N, C-alpha and C positions, 0 to 999 in steps of 0.2 A: 266412261263412267256409266252410260246407259246400259252397256252390256253387263257390267258388274251388278247394277241394280236388278236387272232382269234375272241374271244368274242367281243372285241372292234370294229374290222373292220366290222363284220356282223351286230352288233348293230348299228353302224354308217350308214351302208347302209340302214337298215330298217328305221332309223330316217330320213335319207335323202329322201327316197322314200315317206314317209308320208308327209314330208314338201313339196315335189313337188306336191303331190295330194292336199294338203290343200290350198296352194297358187295358184296352177294352175287349173287343171280341176274341182276340187270341188268348187273353188272360195269362200272358207269360209271367207276369209279376205276382200272380196269385199266391205263390208260396210265401211271400213277404207280408201277406194280408190275410192270414188264416182266420177262420171263425172258431170261436169257442162258445158253447152254450152257457158258459159261466160269465159272459161278458157284462151282463147287467150288474151282477154282484161285484165283479172286479172293478168296473167303472165307479160304482157307488163307493167302494172302499178307497180307490185312488182319489176320488173327489173329496173324501173326508181327510185325506192325508196331505194333499198338495194345495197350497193357497194361490199358486200362480203357474202360468205356462212355463214350461221348461223341459230340458232333456236331462234325464237322470240315469246314471250308471250305478248298478248295485251288485255287489258291495263295493263301496269306495270309502275314502277317508275325507274328513272335512278339510277345507282350505287351511293352510298353515300347519298341517300335521307334520310331525318330525319324520325323518327318513326311517328311523327305527319303527315308528308306528305304521308307516306305509309298508315296510317290509313284513312286519308281523301280520298285517291284514292280508297281504298277498299270499303269504304262506298258509295262513289258516283258511283261505278261500279255495285253494286248489281242490278240484274234484267236487265242489259244491255248486248248487244252482246260482245263476247270475241273470241279470236282466238289464236291458237298455230300454228305457221308456221315454217316449216323446209325448208329453202330457199337455193338453190344451183345455182350458176351462169351457170354451164354447166351440162347437163345430161350425166351420165356415163352409157353407154349401154354395158359395158364389162360383159355380163352375165356369160361367161365362168369363168372368174377370181372370180366373186362374188360367183358362185356355188362352185368353188374349195375351196375358203376360208371357206364357210359354211360347206362343207364336212370335211375339216381339223378340224374345231371346233368340229364337231360331234365326230370325232375320239378321240380328246383330252377329251371331256366330258365323252365319254363311257369308255375310258381307266381309268380315275379317278374313275368312278363308279365301274368298274370291280376290280380295286385295293382295294376299300373299301369292296366290296363283298368278295374278297379273304381273307380279315382279319377276316371274320365272322367264328366262330366255328360252325360246323354242319349246314351250310346254306342249308335250304330246298327250294324247288321250291316256296312255299308260302312266305317264308321270303324274298327271292330275289325279287319275283314279287312285294311284298308290298314295299320293300326298293326302288325299281326302281320307282314305282308310287309316293312314298313320295318325292323322289328327284325332280320329275317333278312338284309336287304340291308346293314344297319349292320355286322353280323358279317362278312358276305362281303367288303365293301369295306375295312373297317378292319383285318381280320386276314388273311384268305385272299388277297385281291387285293394288299394291300400287301406280303405275303411274296412273292407271285408277281412283282411288279415287280422285285425283287432277284434271285430265284432261279429264275425261269421254270419253275414247276411244270408237270407234264404233264397234270394233271387239273383245270385251271381251269374248263373247260366243264362238267365233272361237278359241281363245286361250285356253279356257276351254276344248273344244272338242279336240284340239291338245294335250293338256296335257293327257287327258284320253286315247285317241287313240294311240298317238305316244309312250308315256312312257309305256302304257299297252302292246303294241306289242313288244317293246324292253324288257319289263319285262318278257313276256312269253318266248322269246328267251333266255334271260340270266338265267331265272329260270330252263329251261330244260338243258342248256349247262353247267352252273356253279354250279349246286347243288352238294353238297358233297355226296359221296357214304356212305351209312350207314353200 
């Protein structure tokens, strides 16, 4: 149990450090956060249109629309502009709490992974490294890439780099630390 806790904490720190580099100094995710000089007027307009926090896809149809109405909207929208907006009435600048929550998630994720690795018979460095990368790719493909298929996110390449680098670094650590003695 002690070994799993140590592996999880160090792995979570490595993951957290990579996430800091990726979103901060390396700015890999900048394409998903582009600047527009029209942001003040856009935000003022959105604030006048939305009464509550929410995610909005446009164009779309109201709840309860008929299949015929949905089909008509989809056909009339082809080739025209569209938007996916995550709107919030108030900016939350509590960076410390968000970072703490992110780190706690990393600990839980790494503990779950370490628990699975602990169930492997004769786990070698290579097996642990590959399993760790596979977990990263499972998350990338089933969540990030599937979302991208529908909404064409601008930072898919950054998420791919994150998967390879972050889970690779963690996999090296776990492979060395958790490998079974022969």
